[in-house]
N, C-alpha and C positions, 0 to 999 in steps of 0.2 A: 592130577595135575593141577598145580595152584593156578588161581585166576590172576593172570598178569595184567588185566585191564586196569587203567588208571582210576583213582578215586573220582567220584562225581565232583564237579566243582560247585562250590556254594554260591548261591545267589544272596545278595543283601549285605555281603562283606567282601572286601578285596583281599588280595593275597598278603597285603601288608597290614590287615586287621582293621581297616577303616570300614565303617558301617556305610552302606549305599542304601538307595531308596530312602533317603533321609534328608531332613533339613539341617542347614549349618548357618551360623552367622557368617555373612560374606563381608559386610562392611558396615560403617554407620552411614545414615542418609547425608551427614555433612561431608563424607568423602567423595560423594557422587556429585560433581559439579556439572551444571547445566552445560551441554555442548562438549563434554570432555569424557575421555575414557582412560582407564589404567589397567595394568596387569597384575594379577594376584595369583599365586599357586595355591590350589586348593586340592587336597587329596592326591597330591603328586602331579597334578595336570595344570597347565596355564590356563587361566580364565580371564577374559576381558570384561571388566565391569564399567559400566558407563551410564550416562543419562543424556537423553536428547535434549535439543533446544526447548521442546515443548514441556520437558519434565518427566518423561518416561524412563524408568530405570530398565536396563537390559543387560544381559550376560550371555556371552558366547565363548567357545573355545578360542584362545588367543593364538591361533596357528592359520595363516592363510594357506589353503590347500595347494596353491600354485607353487610358490617357491619357499613356503614354510616360514616366512618372516612374521613377527608379531603384529597383528592387525591393530593392537592398542597404540602402535607407533604412527599410526595414520591420523587421519583428521575426518570430522564428521561433515558430510556433504549432502545437501537435499538432492534426490534422484526421483524425477517423475512425481514430486510432491511429497515423498516420504523420506524420513531420515535414513542415511547409510553411512557406514564407515568405509573409508576409502583406503585400500592398502598402500603403504607408502612406496612399495616396489614397483608395481605396474598398474597401479590404479583401479584394481577390481574393487568393486563396491558391494558391500553386504548389508541387507537390512536387518533390523532387530529381529526378524524371524529366521535369520541365519542363511537365507537364500541369496545368491548372488544376483545382483540387479543389472550389473554393467561390466563388460570386458572391453575397456577402450582399444586394445590391440587388434580386435577383430576387423577384418576387412570385408567389404561387401562380398556377399555370396558365400562366405564361410558359414556353413550351418552348424553352429554350436549354441545351444541354447544355455545361456547363463544361469537360468532359473534352476536347471538340473544340478548345479553346483551348490552344496550346502555345508555350512559350518555348524557344528553342535551348538545348540542353545540350552540355556537353563531357565527353568521357572524361578521367578523372584517373588518374593512377598515383602512389601515396605510397610512398616507400621512403627509409630511411636519413635521415630529416629533411628530405626534399625532396619537393615536389608538382609533378609534371609534368602538362601539359595538352596534349591532341591537337587540333589545329586542322584540321578537314576543309575541303577547298576548297569543297564544296557545303554551304551552311549548313543545308540540309534533309536532308543524308545522315545516316542513323542507323545505317549499317553498322558493323561493328567497324573499328578502326584498320587500316590497310594495313601498319603497322609496329609492332613490339613496342616498348614504352616503352624508353628508353635504360637501359643497365646499365653499371656501372663496376667490377664485381668485387666482392670481399668487402670491407664496409665497417662501421664500428660504427652503432649505431642512430641516432646523430645527430652532426653535425658539432661539432668542437671550437669553431669560431667561423666566423661568416659576415660578409662585407663586401659592401657595395652602393654603387654610383655610377651615375648617369644621365649618359650621353655625349649631347651635343648633336650627334648625327651618325646618318645612315643606317646600318641594321645592317651593311651592306656595308663602309663606311668603318671601322666600329668593329671588324669582324672582322679586317680587313686590317691595321689599326693594332696591334691586340693580338698578332697572330701574326708581325709584323715581326721578323726576327732581328738586325737590325743597329742598331737605335735604343738598345739598352741602354746602352751607354757614354756616350751623349750625354744621354739622357733620365732614366736611373736611376743617376747617378754618385755615389751616397751613398759616404761613406768606409767604411761597415760593409758594403757590398755590392760595389760595382764603382767604386773611386775612380779619377779620372782618370790617377793615376801608374801604373796597371796597363797603360795602353797599350792598343793593338789587337793582337789575336792571330788567326792563321789558324783558322777553325773549318771542320771537314770533318764532315758528318754523313750517314750513310746513311738515306734515306727510303724507306718502303714503303707500298703501298696498304693500307687498312683498309676495313671496311663503311662506305660513304658518306663516305670521308674518306681520311686517311693518318695516318702516324706517323713520328716520329724513332726508329729502332728502338732497343731496349734498349742502353744504353751507360754507360760510367763517366763520372761528372759532371766537368765541366771545372774548371779551376783556382779559378775564382771561387765554386765551390760547397763550399768549405772547411766552412762551418757544417754542411752535411749530414753530412759525415764525422765531425766532432767529436761530433754528437749520435748518430749512428747506429752509429759504428765502422767497421770494415772492410767491404771487398767490397760497397760501395754501388753500385746501378745506377739510372739514370734513364730513363724512357721518357715521350715526349710525344705525345699523340693528338688529332687535330681530326676532328670528325665533323659533318656537316650535321645540322640547320640552323645551329647555333651553339654546340657544345660542344668545350671544349679542356681536357684535363686531363694533369696530370703526376704520374707515379708515382715516387716515390723509395723504394727498399726494399733490404733484404738478408734474410737467413734469419730475423732476429728482429723486424724493424720494417717498417712500410708506412705511407707517407705519400702522400695523394692530395689535390691541389688541383684542383678542378673550377671552371672559369669558364664560366658560362652567359650567353649573350646573348639577350635577349628583346626584340623589336621593340615599341615602343609606338606611335611615330607616324613619318612619313617622316624627320623629323630627330631622333629621340629613341630611344635604346636603353638598356634597363636591363642593367647589368652586374652579376652576382652571382658571388661567389666563395665557395666552400664547401670547408673543409678538414677532413679526418679523419685520424687516424692510430691506429695500434695500436703498442704498445711505445714506446720512446723517452720514458721519464718526464720527462726533462730538458725536452722540449718543453711539458709541462703547465705548468711553472714559467715558461715563457717567453711564454705567452699575452699578459700585459699588454705585452710588447715586440712581439710578433708582429702583433697587430692593428693599432697605429699605423703600423707598418712597411708593412703591406699596404695600409692606407689611403693611405699616401704614394705608393705605386707607382700605385694606381688614380688618384689625383688627377694625378699627373704625366702619365699617359696621357690623362686627360681634358683637362688643360690643353693638351697638344699637339693633341687634336681641335679645341678651340676656335681654336687658331692656324691650323690647316688650313682651318677654314671660312672665313677671311679670304681665302684664296686661291680656294676653291670659289665664293665669291660672283662671281668674275670669269672663272673657268676651270673646266671639269670634267674635262678630259682630264689624265691623269698619265703621266709618263715612267717606266714600269717596266723594270727591267733585270735580266738574270741575275746571280747566282743568289739575290739576297736578295728578289726579287719573284716567284720562282717559286711560292711557296705562295699568293700573292694571285691568280696566274693559276689555279692549280689550283682555288681556291675559286670562281671565276666559271665554269670548265669544269664543275665538279660541279653547279652551281646549274642550268646550262643542260641538262645530262643529266638532272637530276631532273624538271625541267619537261617535257622531251621524252618522257621514259619515262612521266610521267603522262598526258600529252596523247595519246599514239598508239593505246592504251596498250600497254606492254610492261614487262618487267623493268628495273630500274635496272642499268646496267653501269658499273662504275668505270673510267674511262679512264686512271687514274694508273698508271705503271710505276715500279719501283724505280729510284732514281737517288740519286748522291751529290752534295750541294750543298755549295759551298765559299763562305765569305765571311769578311771581316775584321771582328772585333768585340772 
């Protein structure tokens, strides 16, 4: 007789394919205004992000358990000397720890302890002008995160500029599209970056494993990176790193300057992914003058990638299988392998083991 028991549910990944027990970019520090809060959908759930009058960033599920209205539509009020968010419907007040501190409608003698009512909270980490949120697989889990928050080396207190774009794509398709190494001469063929006249050239890059990801090892920029050398001077190197669940950053530096562009992918819904790019640098004063040009150029790049996602959706409406080939699609395969390993490690449970091995990839671009 066949075993009719349902398959065991995976931990570390949702049914929609989003990784849990993981950190994501929630917002920029500039979005969190003192004494205010707002609603954001993360991994398909409503989250209230806010900052108290004293400067503490906080996050909790944006649903009042009483009548299910968004807490973010309320206001912050001090209760017994501590900051609370007051529900706009019946005035229930919730502290930043998620516990209800006050139910104004309770009459004397009604033995209901407000503190027993709790809204889910999320650990936050704020650094260098970015706010990261930890999404535990178990919504009732209050244990410390299983991973430290992401770090990207020494950075200024805030980014020089930030770009955002929402892709109409599952996070997996957004990740694969942004890391694809061979689309640049066809999608980003601006005269000032990579004109068609440049033609296709052989690229040969050494890849190596990194914590929960991989990297193109530090190397001298290719010929289409002339602007980097103009701004930074000689002896410039580039390093590109990807890390689960969806962080990709490029470091361009020499002895005097360091530029880091971080691309963060945050899933909103099954076919909606927030792309946020933050750029920091130290040194390179010419770049400060170029910000009015860099921002529209960056928006142009994101828009071109987003437009290509929209075109891809026309094919996905009829077919989901894609023909992946070596070597340009190896990174896409690595991403899927790492996701499976993360879910398996969280489910069994055991330590995550990066299965990626050093390899040189070659492609024409």
